[in-house]
N, C-alpha and C positions, 0 to 999 in steps of 0.2 A: 504494500500500500504506500501511496505517497500523497499526502493531503497538504503539502506545503509548496510554496512558490517563492522564488527570489533568493538573493544572496545576502545583501546588506539590509534591504528592506524586505523582510521575510514574513509571509502570511501563512497561517495554518488554519484550515477550515475544519469545523466540527458540527455535528448535529444531523438529524434526519427530518424528512418532511413531516412525519407524524410523531416525532419524538418530543421531548420536553421543550427543547429550544434549538435555535440555529445560531451559530456564532463564528467568530474569527479571532485569532490572536495575531497581533501585529508586533513583530519583534524587530528592533533595529531603528526605530524612529528616534531621532536625536532629541535630547531634552531641550526644553525651552520653546517648543512650538505652541503658540496660543491656539487652543481648541476647546470647544464645549460640546456637550451632548447635542445641542441644537444644530451644530454644523453637520454632525453625522446624521441626525434625524432628517434634515432637509434633503439629503441625498437618498436616504432610504425611502422617503415619501414619493420620490420620482418613480419608484419601482412598484408601488402598491397597486393592487387591483381595483381599489375603490376610488380612482380619480376620474370617474366618468368615462372610462375606456369602453369602447364598444365590445360587448360580449366577452368581457374578461371573466375569469373564474369567479364562481359564486362564493368561494372561500374568502371571508372577510376578516383578515388578521389585523390587529391594531399595529403590529410591527413597531412597538415602542422600544427604542434603543436603551440598553442599560450598559453603563461603563463600570467594569469591575476592578480594573487596575490600570496603571500607567498614566493616569491623568490626575493632577492634584492642583487645586486652586486655579483652574483654567489653563494649565500648561502641561505639556507632556513631561514626564519625569525621567525618561530614558529607559524605564522598565518596560517589559512587555505590556502592550495594551490589549486587554481582553474585553471584547464587545459581544453582546448577545441580545437576542429578542426571543420572547417566549411564544411558543405555539399555543394558541388559545382556541381557535375555531377548527377543531379536528373532527373529522367524520370518516372512519375507516370502513364503514359498512359496505360501500360499493366495491372496495378492494377485497374484502373478505369473501364475497360471492365468487370472485374469479381468481383467487390467489394462486391456484394451480394451473390456470390457463394462460399461456404466453400471449401477451399483448403485442401485436405487430408494431414494429417501430420503436419499441421500448427495450430496455436493457434486462428485461426479465430473464431471458434464457442465459445470456452471458454471465449475469450476476449469480444466478442459481448454480451454474456449473463452476464458476470460480470460487464461490464461498460455500459450496456444499449445501446450499439451501438455508444457511444461517443468516443470510442478509435480511434486513428489514424491508419487507415488500410493501408496507403501507404507504400509499402515495408515492411510490417509487423510492422511498428511503433516501439513500445518499445520491441516487441518480436523478432526483427531482430538481426542477428549476428552483424549488424553495431554498436550496442551499445557497443560491446566488445572492440572497439578502446579506449574507456574510461578506461576499465579495464587495458589495456596494458599501458596506460599513468600512472595509479596509480602503476602498477607493476614496472615501471622504477624507480620511487621514492623508492619503497620498496626494490628493488634490490640494489640500491645505499646505503640505510641504512644497509642492511644485510652485504654488503661488508666490513663495518667498523668493524665487528666482525668475519670476515672470513667465512661467509656462502655464498656458491655459489649455484645457481639454474639454471636448464636447463630443456628443454622438447624436445621430438622428437617423430616422428611417428614410431610405431613399427608394425602396421598392417594397410593395406588398401585393401578393397575388398577381404578379406580372404588371402591376400599375407602377410606372416609373415617375419619380419626382424630378423636378428641375430646380434644385435648391441653389441659394447663393454660395459663394466660395470662401466667405470669411466667417469666423466663429461668431462675431457679434451679430451679424445679420441672421445667421442660422438660429441662434438663441432667440432673437426677437420674433422670428416668423413661426417658430415652433412653440412659443409660449402659449400655454393653455390649449395646445393642440392635442386632441384625444389619441392620435396615433404617433405623436412625436415626430411629425414630418414638417420640414421647413418650406414646403410648397403647399399652400392652403388649398388650391384647386385640386391637386392630386390627393390631398388628405381626404377630401369629401368622397372621391371615388373609392379610395381605400376602405373607408368606413362602410360604404355600401357593399363592397365586395366581401368584407368580413361578415356582414349580416346575411348576405346571400349564401355563403358557405355554411353558416350555422343552420340556416333553414334546411339545407340539404344534409345535415348531420355530418358535415365535413369540416376541414380546417385549411388554413393558408400559411405559407411561409413568406420570406422576404429577405431583404438585404439592409443591413445597418452600416452606416459609414461613421467611423471614428476619426476625429481630427485633433491635432495638437499644434499650437502655435507658440513661438517664443523659445523653441528648442535651441540649445547651443550646438555648435559643431562638435562632434566627437563622442556622442553617446553610442555605446555598442562595443562588444569585446569579441572580435573575430578570432578564430573562425567558427567556434561552436556556440558562442554566446552572442551571436549577432543580434542587433536590435530587432529586426523583423522576425528572426527565429524565436526569440523569447516572447515577443508580442503574440506570434501565432500560437505558441504553446499556451499562453494565457487565454487567448480567445477560444481555442478549441477545448478548453476546460469548461466552457459555458455549455450546459446541456442544449442540444439541438443545433449548435453551430457545426456546419459540415464543410465549410470552405472559407479561405482567407486570401485576400489579395491586397497588394500595396500599389499605390499610384495607378498607372495604366493597367496593371495586373495582367489578366489573361488576354486583354486586348492587345498587349505588346507583342504577343505571338503572331499577330496578323499585320504588324507594322514593319516597315523597313527601318534600318538603323538611322537613316537620316530623318525619319519621322519620329522615332522614339527618343533619340538623344535630346537631352535638355542643354541648350546652349548656355554658356557662362557669361556673366556680365558683372559690372560693379555698380552698387547703389549705396549711397551714403557711406562710402568708404569700406563696404564689405562685399564679399563675393556672393552672388546669388545666381540662380538659374532663371532664364526667361520663361520656362515652362516647368511643370512639375510631374512629368511622367514617372519619375523615380519615387514619388511619394514621400520625399524627405529623407530617403535612406540610400546611400551608395556604399557598396562594399560591406554592408552590415553596420554602417556607422551613420549617425544622423548628419545631415548636410547643412542644417540650419534653415532649410525650407520647411514649410508646414508638413507635418506627418499626416498622411492620408491612407487609411486602411478600410477595407470593406469586408463584412462578415456575411456569409450566406447562412440563413437560418431556415431549417427545414420546417414543414408544416407540423403543427402539434399532432403527435401520434395518437393521442386519445380522441377517438371520434365515435359517433353514434352509429355509423354504418356497420353492417354485419361483415365480418372478415374471417377468413380461414385461419385456423390456429391448431395448436396441439395441447391436449390435457396431460400435464405431467404425472397425474395420478396413475393413468393407465397407458400412457404413450399412444393415445389414439387421436386421430384427427377430430377436430370439433370446430365450432364457430364462436365468435365473440363480438359483442358490441359493447364498447367501454362506456360505463356510466360514470357517475361522480361529477366533480366540479372542475372544469378545465377551461383554459383560454381557447377560443376559436383561432386566435392568432397571437403568438407570444411576442412577436416583434416589438410592439410598442413598449412593453414592459422590459424587454431585454436591452433596449437602448441604454438605460441607466447602468446595466451590467457591463456592456461594452465600454462605456465611458469609464467606469470604475477600473476595469482591468487594464485599460490603456494607462491610466494614472498610476496604478500599482507598479507596472513594469518600468515606466519612465522614472518614478521616484527611486526605484532600486538602482537604475543606471546612473541617475544623477548623483546618488550617494557614492556609488562606485567610482564615479569620475571626480569626486571631491567638490562638487558644485554647491551642495546644500549646506553642509556643516559650516563652511566658512561664513555663510550668510547668518546663520543662527548665532554664531559666536560674536 
């Protein structure tokens, strides 16, 4: 098992979907960072299902953040920061009925085989999107750290159900346009179509996936440790730890495979005394190292596997074919809520590399 991520800014996730609580331990955060529970709660609230999102899960958790260690009198102490939220609105009855039937698209089969049937199957246990609430708590600390050196991080939905958005290209405009948006999309016209598509999928007993774009501005040149701890390599690892993320690309990404070198290469120039590129097909990373240009990453999120349609499966009790329609409380599309998670994981990795590069501690001192 490996439930930890990072070197100098290291996070360790704990808890299960229907267990007592979900949480995170953040180790390596320097002392002296001003932070309060309200800073963490603000980020966690972005992920909640009760923000008017279309057809989000009926599970209504308060997600009230509690800080158990590492913060004293409004500042980090340098000790591990332990953060948790209690699971209050638990109903395992729908899972009890089908606990021995493999749900298509879920980790039921692989988890059962790997852990000999001892894994917690309620609400998918450790394989549930519920555990990402801990990721977001860690991201809140990371974002606060990054702000001390002028790095800003955001994420937004750029596609849902095949409906593509045409968002602005700077963080401030993205935040402004997605404010109050039910699907966390910075293109209001596309957002309306996305909402209708989610509702239509729900009426059909189906679900939708999409694409999330994560961005960071203000990065210094030099973050990344080639060859095995490249910046995009560690970001990809963090993104793929988010349940339902099945693909990651940076900059032009897969589109670069269809370009000529003359089209994909970003020309260099000088602006205000520093080297820049006139385009950003490289997504802010060259040779696994940040270039100083905006970081641009996109995450492919698969459709929610829990759907009401009847699907073929296998009953583990008798190893006989059967069918299953998954009940319970589920998001028709998890993309809007996963936006906060993508933002958090971006911040966690960048905070780790900023510490490894010696950028942050000098500021706090």
